[in-house]
C-alpha positions in Angstrom: 39.1 1.0 -99.3 39.5 -1.2 -102.5 42.0 -0.2 -105.4 39.0 0.6 -107.6 37.8 3.2 -105.1 41.1 4.9 -105.0 41.6 5.2 -108.7 42.2 8.8 -109.6 39.6 10.8 -111.4 40.6 11.6 -115.0 40.8 15.4 -114.9 41.4 18.2 -117.3 41.9 22.0 -116.9 40.8 25.1 -118.8 43.0 28.1 -118.2 45.8 28.2 -115.5 48.6 28.1 -118.0 52.1 29.3 -117.9 52.6 32.1 -115.4 49.4 31.6 -113.7 49.5 31.4 -109.9 46.0 30.1 -109.5 46.7 27.4 -112.1 49.7 26.2 -110.2 47.7 25.8 -106.9 44.8 24.0 -108.7 47.3 21.4 -110.0 49.3 21.1 -106.6 46.1 20.6 -104.7 44.3 18.2 -107.0 47.4 16.0 -107.4 48.4 16.1 -103.8 46.4 13.0 -102.6 46.5 11.1 -105.9 42.6 11.7 -106.0 43.0 13.4 -109.5 45.1 12.7 -112.6 45.7 15.4 -115.0 45.3 14.0 -118.5 44.2 16.9 -120.8 44.0 20.6 -120.8 43.3 23.9 -122.8 45.5 26.2 -120.9 45.9 29.3 -122.9 44.2 31.6 -125.4 47.4 31.2 -127.5 47.0 27.5 -128.8 50.6 26.9 -129.4 51.7 28.4 -126.1 49.1 26.4 -124.4 50.0 23.1 -126.0 53.7 23.8 -125.3 52.8 24.4 -121.6 50.8 21.1 -121.5 53.6 19.0 -123.0 55.9 20.6 -120.3 53.4 19.3 -117.6 53.9 15.8 -119.1 50.6 15.6 -121.1 50.4 13.9 -124.5 50.7 16.6 -127.1 47.3 15.4 -128.6 45.6 16.0 -125.4 46.9 19.6 -124.9 44.0 21.5 -126.8 43.7 24.9 -128.5 40.4 25.7 -126.6 37.9 24.2 -124.3 35.4 23.5 -127.0 37.9 21.2 -128.7 38.9 19.6 -125.5 35.3 18.7 -124.4 34.5 17.4 -127.8 37.6 15.2 -128.4 37.6 14.0 -124.7 34.0 12.9 -125.0 34.9 10.6 -127.9 37.6 8.9 -125.8 36.9 5.7 -123.5 39.6 7.1 -121.3 38.3 10.7 -121.5 38.3 13.3 -118.8 35.7 12.7 -116.0 36.0 16.3 -114.4 37.4 19.6 -115.3 38.6 22.7 -113.5 37.9 26.1 -114.8 40.7 28.7 -114.0 39.8 31.5 -116.4 38.7 35.2 -116.0 35.2 35.6 -114.5 33.3 36.4 -117.8 33.9 32.8 -119.0 33.0 30.7 -116.2 29.2 30.4 -117.0 29.7 29.1 -120.6 32.5 26.8 -119.8 30.7 25.4 -116.8 27.5 24.9 -118.6 29.3 23.3 -121.6 31.3 20.9 -119.2 28.1 19.8 -117.5 26.2 19.2 -120.8 29.2 16.8 -121.7 28.6 15.0 -118.4 31.6 16.3 -116.4 31.9 17.2 -112.9 33.3 20.7 -112.6 35.5 22.6 -110.2 35.2 26.3 -110.9 36.9 29.5 -109.7 34.6 31.9 -108.1 32.4 33.6 -109.0 30.5 30.7 -110.6 28.8 33.3 -112.9 27.5 36.8 -112.9 23.8 36.6 -112.1 21.5 34.4 -109.9 19.4 33.4 -112.9 22.7 31.8 -114.5 23.6 30.2 -111.2 20.2 28.6 -110.8 20.5 27.2 -114.5 23.8 25.7 -113.7 22.3 24.3 -110.5 19.4 22.8 -112.3 21.6 21.3 -115.1 24.0 19.8 -112.5 21.3 18.1 -110.5 19.5 17.0 -113.7 22.7 15.2 -114.8 23.6 14.1 -111.4 26.9 16.0 -111.4 29.1 17.6 -108.7 30.0 21.3 -109.1 32.7 22.6 -106.7 33.7 26.3 -106.2 37.1 27.1 -104.9 36.7 29.0 -101.8 40.1 27.6 -100.8 40.5 29.2 -97.4 37.7 26.9 -96.2 40.0 24.0 -96.4 41.8 25.3 -93.3 41.1 22.8 -90.4 40.4 25.5 -87.8 37.2 26.5 -89.8 36.0 23.1 -88.9 36.8 23.8 -85.4 34.8 26.9 -85.2 31.8 25.2 -86.9 31.9 22.5 -84.3 32.3 25.0 -81.4 29.2 26.8 -82.7 27.1 23.7 -83.2 28.1 22.4 -79.7 27.1 25.8 -78.0 30.4 26.9 -76.8 29.8 30.4 -77.9 26.2 30.6 -76.8 23.6 32.5 -78.8 25.1 34.1 -81.9 24.9 37.8 -81.9 27.4 39.6 -84.0 29.5 38.4 -87.0 32.6 40.6 -88.0 33.9 39.7 -91.5 36.6 41.3 -93.6 39.0 40.7 -96.4 40.8 43.8 -96.8 44.3 43.8 -98.4 46.4 46.8 -99.6 48.1 45.5 -102.7 45.8 47.6 -105.1 45.9 50.9 -103.2 47.7 52.3 -106.3 46.6 51.7 -109.9 48.7 48.6 -110.3 46.6 47.4 -113.1 48.3 49.9 -115.4 51.4 47.6 -115.4 49.8 44.2 -114.4 47.6 42.4 -116.9 46.5 39.9 -114.3 45.0 42.8 -112.3 43.7 44.8 -115.3 40.8 42.4 -116.1 39.8 42.3 -112.5 38.7 46.0 -112.7 37.1 45.8 -116.0 33.4 45.1 -115.9 33.4 43.2 -119.2 35.6 40.5 -117.5 35.1 41.0 -113.8 31.4 41.4 -113.9 29.4 43.6 -111.7 31.8 44.1 -108.9 35.5 43.9 -108.1 36.2 43.5 -104.3 32.8 42.3 -103.3 33.1 39.2 -105.6 37.0 38.9 -105.6 37.6 38.9 -101.8 34.3 39.5 -99.9 32.9 36.3 -101.0 35.5 34.3 -99.2 34.7 35.3 -95.6 31.0 35.2 -96.6 31.4 31.5 -97.5 33.4 30.7 -94.3 30.7 32.4 -92.2 28.1 30.0 -93.9 30.3 27.1 -93.1 30.6 28.1 -89.5 27.0 29.4 -89.2 24.8 27.3 -91.4 21.8 27.8 -89.2 21.7 31.7 -89.8 20.1 33.3 -92.9 20.6 36.8 -94.2 17.3 38.7 -93.8 18.3 42.0 -95.3 21.6 44.1 -96.1 22.9 47.5 -97.0 26.1 48.2 -98.9 28.0 51.1 -99.9 31.0 50.9 -102.3 33.8 53.2 -103.4 36.3 53.4 -106.2 39.2 55.3 -104.5 41.4 54.6 -107.5 38.9 56.6 -109.8 39.9 54.9 -113.0 38.3 51.6 -111.6 34.7 53.2 -111.5 32.1 51.8 -111.9 33.7 48.9 -110.0 34.6 49.2 -106.5 37.9 48.7 -104.7 36.4 49.1 -101.2 32.9 48.2 -99.9 31.2 48.0 -96.5 28.2 45.8 -96.1 25.8 45.6 -93.1 23.6 42.6 -92.6 20.8 41.5 -90.3 20.1 37.7 -89.9 16.9 36.0 -89.4 17.5 35.2 -85.8 18.2 38.9 -84.8 22.1 38.8 -85.2 23.9 41.3 -87.1 27.0 41.3 -89.3 29.4 43.8 -91.1 31.6 42.8 -94.0 34.7 45.0 -95.1 35.8 44.1 -98.6 38.9 46.0 -99.8 41.9 46.1 -102.0 43.1 49.5 -100.8 43.8 48.8 -97.1 47.3 50.2 -97.4 49.8 48.3 -95.4 47.7 45.2 -94.9 49.2 42.1 -96.2 45.9 40.0 -96.6 43.5 41.0 -93.8 41.0 38.3 -93.9 39.4 37.8 -90.6 36.3 36.1 -89.3 35.1 37.0 -85.7 31.9 35.3 -84.3 30.5 36.8 -81.1 28.2 34.8 -79.0 26.4 35.5 -75.6 29.1 33.4 -73.7 32.3 33.6 -75.8 33.8 34.8 -79.1 36.2 33.2 -81.6 38.4 34.8 -84.3 40.3 33.3 -87.2 42.9 35.1 -89.3 44.0 33.8 -92.6 47.6 34.9 -92.0 47.7 32.5 -88.9 45.5 29.9 -90.3 46.6 27.1 -87.8 45.3 29.1 -84.9 41.8 30.0 -83.7 41.4 32.6 -80.8 38.8 31.6 -78.1 37.8 34.3 -75.7 35.3 33.4 -72.9 34.0 36.5 -71.1 36.0 37.0 -68.0 38.7 34.5 -68.7 42.1 34.9 -70.4 42.3 34.4 -74.2 42.9 30.9 -75.4 44.7 30.2 -78.6 43.7 26.9 -80.0 46.3 25.2 -82.3 45.7 23.0 -85.3 46.4 19.3 -84.8 46.0 19.2 -81.0 44.0 16.5 -79.2 41.8 19.1 -77.4 40.0 20.1 -80.7 36.8 18.5 -81.9 37.4 15.4 -84.1 36.0 17.3 -87.2 39.0 19.6 -86.9 41.5 16.9 -87.1 40.2 14.8 -90.1 42.4 16.6 -92.6 45.6 16.9 -90.6 48.7 16.1 -92.6 51.3 16.5 -90.0 51.1 16.9 -86.2 50.5 20.1 -84.2 53.2 22.7 -84.1 54.2 22.1 -87.9 52.5 24.8 -89.9 50.1 23.9 -92.6 49.2 26.6 -95.3 47.1 27.6 -98.2 48.3 24.7 -100.4 47.2 22.2 -97.8 43.8 23.9 -97.5 43.3 23.7 -101.2 44.4 20.0 -101.2 41.8 19.5 -98.4 39.1 21.0 -100.6 40.2 18.8 -103.7 40.2 15.7 -101.7 36.5 16.6 -100.6 35.6 17.3 -104.2 37.0 13.9 -105.1 35.0 12.2 -102.3 31.8 13.9 -103.5 32.4 12.8 -107.0 33.1 9.2 -106.0 30.2 9.2 -103.7 28.2 10.4 -106.8 29.5 7.3 -108.7 29.0 4.9 -105.7 32.8 4.6 -105.1 33.3 6.6 -102.0 34.0 5.1 -98.4 31.5 5.0 -95.8 31.0 7.9 -93.3 31.0 11.0 -95.6 27.4 11.9 -95.1 28.2 15.2 -93.5 31.0 16.1 -96.1 31.5 19.8 -96.0 32.8 21.4 -99.2 31.6 24.5 -101.4 29.4 23.1 -103.9 26.9 24.6 -106.3 24.8 26.0 -103.6 28.0 27.9 -102.3 28.5 29.2 -105.8 24.8 30.3 -106.0 24.9 32.0 -102.6 28.1 33.8 -103.4 26.5 35.2 -106.6 23.4 36.1 -104.7 25.4 38.0 -102.0 27.1 40.2 -104.7 24.0 40.7 -106.5 22.3 41.9 -103.4 25.2 44.1 -102.3 25.5 45.8 -105.8 21.6 46.3 -105.9 21.8 48.2 -102.5 24.9 50.2 -103.4 23.5 51.3 -106.8 20.5 52.7 -105.0 22.6 54.9 -102.7 23.3 52.2 -100.0 19.8 51.5 -99.0 18.6 48.4 -97.0 17.2 45.7 -99.4 15.5 42.6 -98.5 17.7 39.6 -99.3 16.4 37.7 -102.3 
């Protein structure tokens, strides 16, 4: 690869300022492989606090902006202006910031949800395609290598015909009204900021996307959803939801999305059941994949080992036995975002035709899933055709 191809993408951030956990992981991931270079940002609603934070990160004071509108306008005037931007702000701002960035000709990496409605998502998709721009969505857990192993096992028929899909992301950290003391949780349970759902969009879409990666040939035919607000002050938004789904091939699925699973640390699991075998991945042990053939002992497949499919070893940063974690998973996704952007610019290396990353379609489908779940739940938990 030539030096020109390896030149970092000039990158800016909206949100993710001082004290933001998600902002820190964005920066750590984007900068890990020297594929992006942070040169500008609008980090905070408080202009001076945001500017001070940008300077602390090493940015020129003049490129640490008071708001995203100013950043987009000023960077657009510069010959060395940003080429891509990440959006790490509350949900209700994603659509307007993403749309504005695309209109300025920038590639975008956006926190989920991409927006609130399918109509908005389709508008962003059309705009991105018309401008020839990449939109990535940070379904960060999908960057773990064992997800690629699971995808390859399904593709190669190791499980047989897919029959049952069990998905959950059910933690317990909000089993009490923690938002009364925690501003970063408070906006997540306020419809003005969070949108039409809490846990369906905040946690449920993560295993949904992972299932789409592993099972790209399955399409949801219909679903039913019930949701509850066990902490009553969160109504009308849910802190627990159960979704049943039917796929077009006859397979069935259930999804448990919850923030009130008391005692659970994280509780994100993906189990795929086939006619010959099953696999299960748990994000608290992300370097392992359980492979269970009917009538045989359980096998625990480990990241980094030679017996894995080649696709599962492409992103290895260190040999098997050494744990890789969420920061590495995010870095893998940011590297894929960079490859997609460089491919868009004619600068990518050969051999990335099958590059798998959560793009604009992943963002659209996440919004579509939440919209259908809410539609079912708000009619009393009826079956609805997926549309």
